[in-house]
C-alpha positions in Angstrom: 87.2 78.4 88.2 90.7 77.8 86.7 89.2 77.7 82.6 87.4 80.9 83.6 90.8 82.6 84.9 92.9 81.4 81.9 89.9 82.6 79.7 90.3 86.1 81.2 94.2 86.1 81.3 94.1 85.4 77.6 91.5 88.1 76.7 93.6 90.4 78.5 97.1 89.6 76.8 95.4 89.4 73.5 93.7 92.8 74.1 97.1 94.3 75.0 98.5 95.2 71.6 95.2 96.6 70.5 95.2 98.6 73.6 98.8 99.8 73.1 97.6 100.9 69.4 94.8 103.1 70.8 96.6 106.1 70.8 99.0 105.7 67.8 100.1 109.4 68.8 103.7 109.5 69.4 105.5 111.3 72.3 107.6 113.7 69.7 104.0 114.1 68.1 102.8 115.3 71.5 105.6 117.6 72.1 105.2 119.2 69.0 102.0 120.1 69.1 102.2 121.4 73.0 105.0 123.6 71.4 102.8 124.7 69.1 100.4 125.7 71.5 102.8 127.4 73.3 104.3 129.6 70.9 100.8 130.9 70.0 100.4 131.7 73.9 98.6 128.8 75.6 99.7 129.4 79.3 99.2 125.9 80.1 100.8 124.5 77.3 103.5 126.7 78.1 103.2 125.3 81.5 103.1 121.6 80.5 106.9 122.4 78.0 108.6 123.8 80.6 108.1 120.6 82.2 109.1 119.1 79.5 112.4 120.3 79.3 113.2 120.6 83.0 112.6 117.0 83.3 113.2 115.9 80.0 110.6 114.2 78.9 110.0 114.0 75.1 112.9 116.2 74.7 116.5 116.9 75.6 116.7 118.2 79.1 117.4 121.9 79.2 116.9 123.8 82.0 117.5 127.3 80.2 114.4 126.1 78.2 112.5 125.3 81.3 112.4 128.7 82.5 112.0 130.3 79.6 108.9 128.6 79.3 107.8 128.9 82.7 108.4 132.5 82.7 105.9 132.9 79.9 103.2 130.9 81.2 104.0 132.9 84.8 104.0 136.5 82.9 100.5 134.9 81.5 99.4 134.7 85.3 99.6 131.1 85.6 99.9 130.2 89.0 101.8 126.6 88.6 104.4 128.4 86.3 104.8 131.5 89.3 104.9 128.5 92.1 107.6 126.6 89.7 109.9 129.7 89.3 109.2 130.4 92.9 110.8 126.7 93.9 113.8 127.2 91.2 114.8 130.5 92.6 114.7 129.7 96.2 116.7 126.5 95.3 119.0 128.5 93.0 118.5 124.9 90.7 117.3 124.6 86.7 120.1 127.4 85.5 118.8 130.2 87.8 121.2 131.7 90.6 119.2 131.4 94.0 117.6 134.8 94.5 114.9 134.7 97.7 113.4 138.0 96.4 112.8 136.6 93.6 111.4 133.6 94.6 109.0 135.3 97.2 107.8 137.4 94.3 106.6 134.4 92.1 105.6 132.6 95.0 103.1 135.9 96.1 101.8 136.0 92.6 100.6 132.3 93.0 99.4 132.3 96.2 97.8 135.6 95.6 95.6 133.4 93.3 95.0 130.4 96.1 97.8 128.3 95.2 97.9 126.4 98.5 102.0 125.7 97.8 102.8 128.6 97.2 101.1 130.4 100.3 103.1 127.6 102.3 106.5 128.4 100.6 105.9 132.1 101.2 104.8 131.5 104.2 108.1 129.4 105.3 110.0 132.9 103.8 108.1 135.0 106.2 109.6 132.9 109.0 113.0 132.8 107.8 113.3 136.3 107.1 114.4 135.3 103.1 113.6 137.6 100.4 111.0 139.6 102.8 111.0 140.8 106.3 111.2 138.6 108.7 107.4 138.3 109.8 105.7 135.5 111.8 102.2 137.1 111.8 102.5 137.3 107.8 103.9 133.6 107.8 100.5 132.7 109.7 98.5 134.3 107.6 99.6 132.6 104.7 100.0 129.0 106.2 96.3 129.6 107.6 95.2 129.9 103.6 97.3 127.4 102.9 96.1 124.8 105.7 92.5 125.9 105.3 93.2 124.4 101.5 94.8 120.9 103.1 98.1 122.0 102.6 99.7 119.1 105.1 103.3 121.2 105.4 101.1 124.3 105.9 98.7 122.6 108.6 101.9 121.0 110.7 103.7 124.2 110.3 100.6 126.7 111.4 100.2 124.0 114.6 103.6 124.7 115.6 102.8 128.7 115.4 100.1 128.2 117.2 101.7 125.7 120.0 104.7 128.3 120.2 103.0 131.8 119.9 104.6 132.8 116.8 102.9 135.5 114.8 99.8 134.1 116.9 98.6 133.9 120.3 99.6 130.7 122.0 96.3 128.3 121.7 97.1 124.6 122.5 93.4 123.8 121.2 94.0 125.7 118.0 97.8 123.7 117.8 96.2 121.0 118.3 93.3 121.0 115.6 96.1 121.5 113.1 98.6 119.0 114.2 95.6 116.3 114.0 94.5 117.7 110.7 98.0 117.0 109.0 98.8 114.2 110.9 95.6 112.8 109.5 95.9 113.4 106.0 99.7 111.8 106.0 98.4 108.5 107.4 95.6 108.4 105.8 95.6 105.2 102.8 
């Protein structure tokens, strides 16, 4: 059995250089391809390029460039870019000033396309009255949509809303149901 283990280890070690060379495209070539597609109007490529600039992956980190490319993708209706802009404006990071109204605008666009994270973020703005008129019922509407899609933060927040009767009639059974769903997800392997 020990010989078999050594043979397996030798095969793995000897094949490692071949595996490393199986994708000869460099990171700079990938970025160049992504940039070309982004400049040609590909929203997904614009989002990927924005992400690269945000985190400095394959390019020098540049929040201004990240926002520029997120904006181009978002204006084409790319929900993930709309959500990313919402987060940027909500936090006031990545080279933009904190602006809850602008955050709500972008979250709503993504939320209306079914983006669960954006739905939860928009609900949070409604709960807190940031960038929108405080409205617990509207918050519950968006929390429900996100919770149904499995968004854990929304499930826990929806449980809390039912427990406290905020934006919805107090209902301990519904509160327990949503709390259980959220906790089950958080504790699953």
